[in-house]
GULO-555438 format. One record per residue (C-alpha): x, y, z. Coordinates in steps of 0.25 Angstrom, whole numbers, plus 5000, padded with zeros to 4 digits. Each point is the difference from the previous one (the first is absolute). Example, Ala and Ser with C-alpha at 12.3 -4.5 7.8 and 13.67 -1.06 7.14 Angstrom:
2
<node u="5049" v="4982" w="5031"/>
<node u="5006" v="5014" w="4998"/>
***
This chain:
436
<node u="5844" v="5952" w="5173"/>
<node u="5011" v="5007" w="5010"/>
<node u="5010" v="4996" w="5004"/>
<node u="4999" v="5003" w="5015"/>
<node u="4984" v="5003" w="5000"/>
<node u="5004" v="5014" w="5001"/>
<node u="4994" v="5011" w="4992"/>
<node u="5008" v="5009" w="4991"/>
<node u="5006" v="5012" w="5007"/>
<node u="5004" v="5011" w="4993"/>
<node u="4998" v="5016" w="5006"/>
<node u="4991" v="5006" w="4989"/>
<node u="5003" v="5013" w="5000"/>
<node u="4993" v="5015" w="4993"/>
<node u="5013" v="5003" w="4992"/>
<node u="5002" v="4998" w="4985"/>
<node u="5014" v="5001" w="5000"/>
<node u="5001" v="4984" w="5009"/>
<node u="4993" v="4989" w="4994"/>
<node u="4993" v="4995" w="5011"/>
<node u="5006" v="4986" w="5001"/>
<node u="5015" v="5008" w="5002"/>
<node u="4994" v="5004" w="5013"/>
<node u="4999" v="4992" w="5014"/>
<node u="4996" v="5007" w="5014"/>
<node u="5001" v="4994" w="5013"/>
<node u="4994" v="5004" w="5012"/>
<node u="5004" v="4995" w="5016"/>
<node u="4991" v="5002" w="5008"/>
<node u="5007" v="4998" w="5015"/>
<node u="4998" v="5003" w="5014"/>
<node u="5011" v="5011" w="5000"/>
<node u="5000" v="5005" w="4987"/>
<node u="4994" v="4998" w="4987"/>
<node u="5008" v="5001" w="4986"/>
<node u="4998" v="5003" w="4987"/>
<node u="5009" v="4997" w="4989"/>
<node u="4998" v="5001" w="4984"/>
<node u="5009" v="4993" w="4991"/>
<node u="5002" v="4999" w="4986"/>
<node u="5001" v="4986" w="4992"/>
<node u="5013" v="5003" w="4992"/>
<node u="5001" v="4988" w="4987"/>
<node u="4986" v="4995" w="5003"/>
<node u="4996" v="4996" w="4986"/>
<node u="5015" v="4997" w="4994"/>
<node u="5001" v="4985" w="5004"/>
<node u="5016" v="5003" w="4996"/>
<node u="5002" v="5008" w="5010"/>
<node u="4999" v="5000" w="5016"/>
<node u="4989" v="5005" w="5005"/>
<node u="5005" v="5010" w="5011"/>
<node u="4992" v="5009" w="5009"/>
<node u="5002" v="5018" w="5003"/>
<node u="4994" v="5005" w="5014"/>
<node u="4994" v="5012" w="4993"/>
<node u="4992" v="5005" w="5011"/>
<node u="5000" v="4998" w="5016"/>
<node u="4991" v="5005" w="5011"/>
<node u="4998" v="4996" w="5016"/>
<node u="4998" v="5005" w="5012"/>
<node u="4993" v="4996" w="5014"/>
<node u="4988" v="4989" w="5000"/>
<node u="4989" v="5005" w="5009"/>
<node u="4987" v="4988" w="5003"/>
<node u="5010" v="4987" w="4997"/>
<node u="5003" v="4993" w="5012"/>
<node u="5007" v="4986" w="4999"/>
<node u="4998" v="5000" w="4985"/>
<node u="4985" v="5003" w="5001"/>
<node u="4993" v="5011" w="4997"/>
<node u="4992" v="5006" w="5012"/>
<node u="4997" v="5014" w="4995"/>
<node u="4996" v="4999" w="4985"/>
<node u="4999" v="5016" w="5000"/>
<node u="5013" v="5003" w="5006"/>
<node u="5007" v="4988" w="4991"/>
<node u="4993" v="5006" w="4987"/>
<node u="5007" v="5013" w="5004"/>
<node u="5016" v="4995" w="5002"/>
<node u="4996" v="4991" w="4985"/>
<node u="4996" v="5013" w="4994"/>
<node u="5013" v="5007" w="5004"/>
<node u="5009" v="4989" w="4996"/>
<node u="4993" v="4998" w="4985"/>
<node u="5000" v="5015" w="4999"/>
<node u="5015" v="5002" w="5002"/>
<node u="5002" v="4988" w="4991"/>
<node u="4993" v="5005" w="4990"/>
<node u="5006" v="5015" w="4999"/>
<node u="5014" v="4995" w="5003"/>
<node u="4998" v="4989" w="4986"/>
<node u="4989" v="5009" w="4991"/>
<node u="4990" v="4991" w="4999"/>
<node u="4988" v="4995" w="5007"/>
<node u="4997" v="4987" w="5004"/>
<node u="4986" v="4993" w="5000"/>
<node u="5005" v="4986" w="5006"/>
<node u="5011" v="4993" w="5008"/>
<node u="5003" v="4988" w="5006"/>
<node u="4998" v="5000" w="5016"/>
<node u="5008" v="4992" w="5011"/>
<node u="4992" v="4992" w="5010"/>
<node u="5008" v="5001" w="5013"/>
<node u="4990" v="4997" w="5011"/>
<node u="5004" v="4987" w="5009"/>
<node u="4988" v="4992" w="4994"/>
<node u="5009" v="4994" w="4990"/>
<node u="4998" v="4987" w="4999"/>
<node u="5007" v="4990" w="4991"/>
<node u="4996" v="4984" w="4996"/>
<node u="5004" v="4991" w="4991"/>
<node u="4990" v="4991" w="4993"/>
<node u="5002" v="4987" w="4992"/>
<node u="4991" v="4997" w="4988"/>
<node u="5002" v="4987" w="4992"/>
<node u="4993" v="4996" w="4987"/>
<node u="5001" v="4987" w="4992"/>
<node u="5007" v="5001" w="4987"/>
<node u="4992" v="4996" w="4988"/>
<node u="5008" v="4991" w="4990"/>
<node u="5011" v="4998" w="5013"/>
<node u="5007" v="5013" w="4989"/>
<node u="4999" v="5015" w="5006"/>
<node u="4994" v="5009" w="4991"/>
<node u="4996" v="5014" w="5002"/>
<node u="4986" v="4995" w="5004"/>
<node u="5004" v="4992" w="5012"/>
<node u="5009" v="5013" w="5006"/>
<node u="4988" v="5009" w="4998"/>
<node u="4991" v="4991" w="5005"/>
<node u="5008" v="5000" w="5012"/>
<node u="5003" v="5013" w="5002"/>
<node u="4987" v="5004" w="5000"/>
<node u="4998" v="4990" w="5011"/>
<node u="5010" v="5007" w="5007"/>
<node u="4993" v="5014" w="4998"/>
<node u="4988" v="4994" w="5004"/>
<node u="5004" v="4999" w="5014"/>
<node u="4988" v="5004" w="5010"/>
<node u="5006" v="5011" w="5009"/>
<node u="4991" v="5006" w="5014"/>
<node u="4990" v="5010" w="4997"/>
<node u="5007" v="5010" w="5006"/>
<node u="5012" v="4998" w="4993"/>
<node u="5006" v="5003" w="4988"/>
<node u="5012" v="4997" w="4992"/>
<node u="5010" v="5009" w="4995"/>
<node u="5011" v="4989" w="4993"/>
<node u="4999" v="4988" w="4993"/>
<node u="5015" v="4995" w="4998"/>
<node u="5002" v="4985" w="4994"/>
<node u="5011" v="4992" w="5007"/>
<node u="5002" v="4987" w="4991"/>
<node u="4993" v="4988" w="4993"/>
<node u="5003" v="4987" w="5004"/>
<node u="4995" v="4987" w="4992"/>
<node u="4999" v="4988" w="5008"/>
<node u="5006" v="5005" w="5011"/>
<node u="5014" v="5006" w="4993"/>
<node u="5001" v="5014" w="5005"/>
<node u="5008" v="5012" w="4995"/>
<node u="4994" v="4998" w="4983"/>
<node u="4999" v="5016" w="4996"/>
<node u="4995" v="4997" w="4987"/>
<node u="4990" v="4986" w="5001"/>
<node u="4996" v="5000" w="4984"/>
<node u="5003" v="4987" w="4994"/>
<node u="5004" v="4993" w="5012"/>
<node u="4993" v="4986" w="5002"/>
<node u="4994" v="4996" w="5012"/>
<node u="4986" v="4998" w="5005"/>
<node u="4996" v="5010" w="5010"/>
<node u="5005" v="5017" w="4999"/>
<node u="5000" v="5006" w="5013"/>
<node u="5003" v="5017" w="5001"/>
<node u="5005" v="5006" w="5013"/>
<node u="4995" v="5015" w="5003"/>
<node u="5003" v="5010" w="5008"/>
<node u="4988" v="5008" w="5004"/>
<node u="5001" v="5013" w="5008"/>
<node u="4990" v="5006" w="5006"/>
<node u="4994" v="5012" w="5010"/>
<node u="4988" v="5004" w="5006"/>
<node u="4990" v="5007" w="4990"/>
<node u="4996" v="5012" w="5010"/>
<node u="5013" v="5005" w="4999"/>
<node u="5001" v="4999" w="4986"/>
<node u="4987" v="5007" w="4999"/>
<node u="5004" v="5012" w="5006"/>
<node u="5013" v="5000" w="4993"/>
<node u="4993" v="5000" w="4988"/>
<node u="4990" v="5011" w="5005"/>
<node u="5010" v="5010" w="5005"/>
<node u="5007" v="4999" w="4986"/>
<node u="4988" v="5003" w="4993"/>
<node u="4996" v="5011" w="5008"/>
<node u="5014" v="5007" w="4996"/>
<node u="4997" v="4998" w="4987"/>
<node u="5007" v="4990" w="4994"/>
<node u="4998" v="4985" w="4999"/>
<node u="5007" v="4987" w="5004"/>
<node u="5005" v="4990" w="4989"/>
<node u="5008" v="4989" w="5008"/>
<node u="5003" v="4999" w="5014"/>
<node u="5011" v="4992" w="5004"/>
<node u="5005" v="4996" w="5017"/>
<node u="5011" v="5011" w="5003"/>
<node u="5011" v="4987" w="5004"/>
<node u="5000" v="4997" w="4985"/>
<node u="5001" v="5011" w="4996"/>
<node u="5013" v="5004" w="5008"/>
<node u="5006" v="4988" w="4996"/>
<node u="4998" v="5004" w="4987"/>
<node u="5006" v="5012" w="5003"/>
<node u="5011" v="4993" w="5009"/>
<node u="5006" v="4987" w="4996"/>
<node u="5010" v="4995" w="4991"/>
<node u="4996" v="4988" w="4992"/>
<node u="5010" v="4993" w="5006"/>
<node u="4993" v="5002" w="5013"/>
<node u="4988" v="4996" w="4994"/>
<node u="5003" v="4988" w="4995"/>
<node u="5010" v="4995" w="5012"/>
<node u="4991" v="5003" w="5010"/>
<node u="4995" v="5014" w="5009"/>
<node u="4990" v="5004" w="5008"/>
<node u="4996" v="5016" w="4996"/>
<node u="4997" v="5009" w="5013"/>
<node u="4991" v="5013" w="4999"/>
<node u="5002" v="5008" w="5012"/>
<node u="4990" v="5009" w="4998"/>
<node u="4993" v="5011" w="5011"/>
<node u="4987" v="4990" w="5004"/>
<node u="5004" v="4986" w="4994"/>
<node u="5011" v="4991" w="4997"/>
<node u="4997" v="4994" w="4988"/>
<node u="5010" v="4990" w="4993"/>
<node u="5000" v="4989" w="4990"/>
<node u="5007" v="4986" w="4999"/>
<node u="5007" v="4997" w="4984"/>
<node u="5007" v="4987" w="4999"/>
<node u="5004" v="4996" w="4985"/>
<node u="4995" v="5014" w="4994"/>
<node u="4987" v="4997" w="5005"/>
<node u="4993" v="5007" w="5009"/>
<node u="4994" v="4989" w="5009"/>
<node u="4994" v="5009" w="5014"/>
<node u="4997" v="5012" w="5002"/>
<node u="4996" v="5006" w="5016"/>
<node u="4998" v="5011" w="5008"/>
<node u="5001" v="5004" w="5014"/>
<node u="4992" v="5010" w="5009"/>
<node u="5014" v="5009" w="5003"/>
<node u="5006" v="5011" w="4996"/>
<node u="5008" v="5012" w="5001"/>
<node u="4990" v="5008" w="5006"/>
<node u="4999" v="4988" w="5012"/>
<node u="5014" v="5003" w="5002"/>
<node u="4996" v="5016" w="5000"/>
<node u="4990" v="4997" w="5011"/>
<node u="5010" v="4991" w="5009"/>
<node u="5010" v="5011" w="5000"/>
<node u="4990" v="5011" w="5004"/>
<node u="4993" v="4990" w="5011"/>
<node u="5012" v="4997" w="5006"/>
<node u="5007" v="5013" w="5000"/>
<node u="4988" v="5009" w="5002"/>
<node u="5004" v="5009" w="4989"/>
<node u="4989" v="5004" w="4988"/>
<node u="4998" v="4992" w="4989"/>
<node u="5006" v="5009" w="4991"/>
<node u="5014" v="5002" w="5006"/>
<node u="4998" v="4984" w="5002"/>
<node u="5003" v="5000" w="4986"/>
<node u="5009" v="5008" w="4999"/>
<node u="5008" v="4992" w="5012"/>
<node u="4998" v="4987" w="4991"/>
<node u="5005" v="5006" w="4985"/>
<node u="5013" v="5006" w="5010"/>
<node u="5004" v="4990" w="5009"/>
<node u="4992" v="4988" w="4997"/>
<node u="5007" v="4988" w="4997"/>
<node u="4999" v="4987" w="5006"/>
<node u="5014" v="4999" w="5007"/>
<node u="5001" v="5007" w="5012"/>
<node u="5015" v="4998" w="5000"/>
<node u="5002" v="5009" w="4987"/>
<node u="4996" v="5013" w="5010"/>
<node u="5010" v="5004" w="5012"/>
<node u="4995" v="4998" w="5013"/>
<node u="5004" v="5013" w="5005"/>
<node u="4992" v="5007" w="4988"/>
<node u="4989" v="5009" w="5004"/>
<node u="4986" v="5004" w="4993"/>
<node u="4991" v="5009" w="5001"/>
<node u="4987" v="4995" w="5001"/>
<node u="4985" v="5010" w="5001"/>
<node u="4991" v="4993" w="5010"/>
<node u="4985" v="4999" w="4996"/>
<node u="4988" v="5006" w="5006"/>
<node u="5003" v="5011" w="5010"/>
<node u="5014" v="5002" w="4995"/>
<node u="4998" v="5004" w="4985"/>
<node u="4993" v="5013" w="5010"/>
<node u="5013" v="5002" w="5007"/>
<node u="5010" v="4995" w="4991"/>
<node u="5005" v="4991" w="5010"/>
<node u="5011" v="4988" w="4995"/>
<node u="5006" v="4990" w="5004"/>
<node u="5012" v="4994" w="4999"/>
<node u="5003" v="4985" w="4994"/>
<node u="5012" v="4991" w="4994"/>
<node u="5000" v="4998" w="4988"/>
<node u="4999" v="4985" w="5000"/>
<node u="4987" v="5001" w="5007"/>
<node u="4992" v="5002" w="4986"/>
<node u="5008" v="4989" w="4993"/>
<node u="4994" v="4991" w="5014"/>
<node u="4988" v="5004" w="4996"/>
<node u="5000" v="4998" w="4985"/>
<node u="5007" v="4986" w="5000"/>
<node u="4988" v="4994" w="5008"/>
<node u="4990" v="5003" w="4990"/>
<node u="5006" v="4996" w="4987"/>
<node u="5005" v="4989" w="5007"/>
<node u="4986" v="4996" w="5001"/>
<node u="4996" v="5002" w="4984"/>
<node u="5014" v="4991" w="4997"/>
<node u="4995" v="4988" w="5009"/>
<node u="4985" v="5001" w="4994"/>
<node u="5006" v="5000" w="4986"/>
<node u="5007" v="4987" w="5004"/>
<node u="4990" v="4995" w="5008"/>
<node u="4989" v="5000" w="4987"/>
<node u="5009" v="4993" w="4991"/>
<node u="5004" v="4989" w="5010"/>
<node u="4985" v="4999" w="5002"/>
<node u="5002" v="4995" w="4985"/>
<node u="5011" v="4993" w="5001"/>
<node u="5012" v="4999" w="5010"/>
<node u="5010" v="5002" w="4990"/>
<node u="4993" v="5011" w="4991"/>
<node u="5008" v="5011" w="5003"/>
<node u="5016" v="4992" w="5003"/>
<node u="5009" v="5004" w="4991"/>
<node u="4992" v="5010" w="4993"/>
<node u="5007" v="5014" w="4997"/>
<node u="4992" v="5014" w="5007"/>
<node u="4996" v="5012" w="4994"/>
<node u="4997" v="5011" w="5007"/>
<node u="4993" v="5012" w="4993"/>
<node u="4989" v="5011" w="5006"/>
<node u="5003" v="5013" w="5009"/>
<node u="5003" v="4990" w="5012"/>
<node u="5011" v="4992" w="4995"/>
<node u="5009" v="5012" w="5001"/>
<node u="5002" v="4999" w="5015"/>
<node u="5013" v="4998" w="5004"/>
<node u="5004" v="4986" w="5003"/>
<node u="4986" v="4994" w="4994"/>
<node u="5008" v="4993" w="4988"/>
<node u="5008" v="4992" w="5015"/>
<node u="4990" v="4999" w="5008"/>
<node u="4992" v="4993" w="4987"/>
<node u="5012" v="4990" w="4998"/>
<node u="5001" v="4997" w="5015"/>
<node u="4984" v="4996" w="5000"/>
<node u="5001" v="4994" w="4984"/>
<node u="5012" v="4993" w="5001"/>
<node u="5003" v="5004" w="4986"/>
<node u="5005" v="5012" w="4991"/>
<node u="4994" v="5012" w="4999"/>
<node u="5001" v="5012" w="4991"/>
<node u="4993" v="5014" w="5002"/>
<node u="4995" v="5004" w="4987"/>
<node u="4995" v="5013" w="4992"/>
<node u="4992" v="4998" w="4985"/>
<node u="5008" v="5002" w="4991"/>
<node u="5000" v="5015" w="4992"/>
<node u="4993" v="5001" w="4988"/>
<node u="5003" v="5017" w="4997"/>
<node u="5012" v="5008" w="5000"/>
<node u="4992" v="5011" w="5006"/>
<node u="4990" v="4995" w="5010"/>
<node u="5006" v="4992" w="5011"/>
<node u="4993" v="4988" w="5006"/>
<node u="5012" v="4995" w="5005"/>
<node u="4993" v="4997" w="5014"/>
<node u="4994" v="4986" w="5006"/>
<node u="4986" v="5011" w="5000"/>
<node u="4998" v="5000" w="4986"/>
<node u="5003" v="4981" w="4999"/>
<node u="4985" v="4999" w="5000"/>
<node u="4996" v="5010" w="4990"/>
<node u="5012" v="4999" w="4991"/>
<node u="4998" v="4984" w="5000"/>
<node u="4985" v="5004" w="4994"/>
<node u="5005" v="5006" w="4988"/>
<node u="5009" v="4989" w="4997"/>
<node u="4990" v="4988" w="5002"/>
<node u="4991" v="5010" w="4992"/>
<node u="5009" v="5002" w="4987"/>
<node u="5004" v="4984" w="4999"/>
<node u="4985" v="4997" w="5003"/>
<node u="4997" v="5008" w="4988"/>
<node u="5011" v="4995" w="4991"/>
<node u="4994" v="4985" w="5001"/>
<node u="4986" v="5005" w="4999"/>
<node u="5005" v="5006" w="4986"/>
<node u="5008" v="4988" w="4997"/>
<node u="4986" v="4990" w="5002"/>
<node u="4991" v="5009" w="4992"/>
<node u="5007" v="4998" w="4990"/>
<node u="4999" v="4986" w="5001"/>
<node u="4988" v="4991" w="4996"/>
<node u="5002" v="4990" w="5013"/>
<node u="5007" v="5001" w="5012"/>
<node u="5010" v="4991" w="5000"/>
<node u="5003" v="4999" w="4985"/>
<node u="5014" v="4999" w="4998"/>
<node u="5005" v="5001" w="5017"/>
<node u="4997" v="4996" w="5013"/>
<node u="4988" v="5006" w="5009"/>
<node u="5012" v="4998" w="5012"/>
<node u="5012" v="5005" w="4991"/>
<node u="4992" v="5013" w="4997"/>
<node u="4998" v="5000" w="5014"/>
<node u="5013" v="4998" w="5005"/>
<node u="5005" v="5010" w="4988"/>
<node u="4990" v="5011" w="5007"/>
<node u="5006" v="4999" w="5013"/>
<node u="5014" v="5002" w="4993"/>
<node u="4999" v="5010" w="4992"/>
<node u="4993" v="5008" w="5013"/>
<node u="5012" v="4998" w="5007"/>
***
């Protein structure tokens, strides 16, 4: 039995110099970019040494055919994926057959289920725990939904909460809380289809905010309570960690692409020039720019043919960007408030993803959420390949996720019983801490 109900993840390769279990490959399919990263897992089989990963190949290019995290053009996405994978393979010197892939659409749904079973003979044993787990895994979903993650949050016995390992404890009824993350089935089938058309196979899926959190959060941040916000081009996804456990995940169908379109519309400039303006002057705090400083902006339509330009003050770009970013943060706050009025309070905010690079975005987030804010980049695992940018957080997080998941699978495969010598949730907690 698998701790997280995930399939085995190990990038299969066609190179006799590598063992297939020592290689992982991640594919980040986003609205703005496609990224493929290949990593080698060191000390994978040596329990006496800390297992580490080394990035040995990376390929990334512009994404085409994806809108708000969903595929809208199979052929265009296939070409983008092929290009990214081939570039990563060429750099790594291996050929990848399987990849871990992210789910980044705005159709993510997060729900917690509580399932209870009677305790036989008044003392919890392995059979009681497995009965509770099987009952929780058997929660029925809507026909159009597919389960991505099933994560145990905690056991309780006769109303006493927060029990990590219930085996051996006395009581009458054993309950377990399960966090189940789902998404729409149709988009997942399209994602699987396009990867197969690129001659690869999806071995596992992970929601983007969880991957980004794994790449950027510290252990203390996960324990103390943190909202990780991945500010992508097509959508902004986020997840909540409390006591080291993933408690909620969601996504807003607004991202950096919407900011670019706002600039293009309000300044009547071509989209390509609006994107440049966002990168150069797209902060959210207009006071950082001198009002008297003017920038030249090409005009759309007839202006493109006549090379007509307009001169506007630099702060105008920030004035256009700020309302959209404010809307994103307010929507996240509202989603969390719908669950609990205090859920977002006293939480640290981690910002990552491409749009987290906007000037002043951390100050704006602090104003809206009222807590400490940190802009984060993923940990770097190579001296030669630099992934120290927030645009790579999701891809790097998938590799860390895959590696630690593999280690737990290897451990369990050598044991006859899942719960022998260790508590179920204790192993889950260790998995999370190893990932951070």
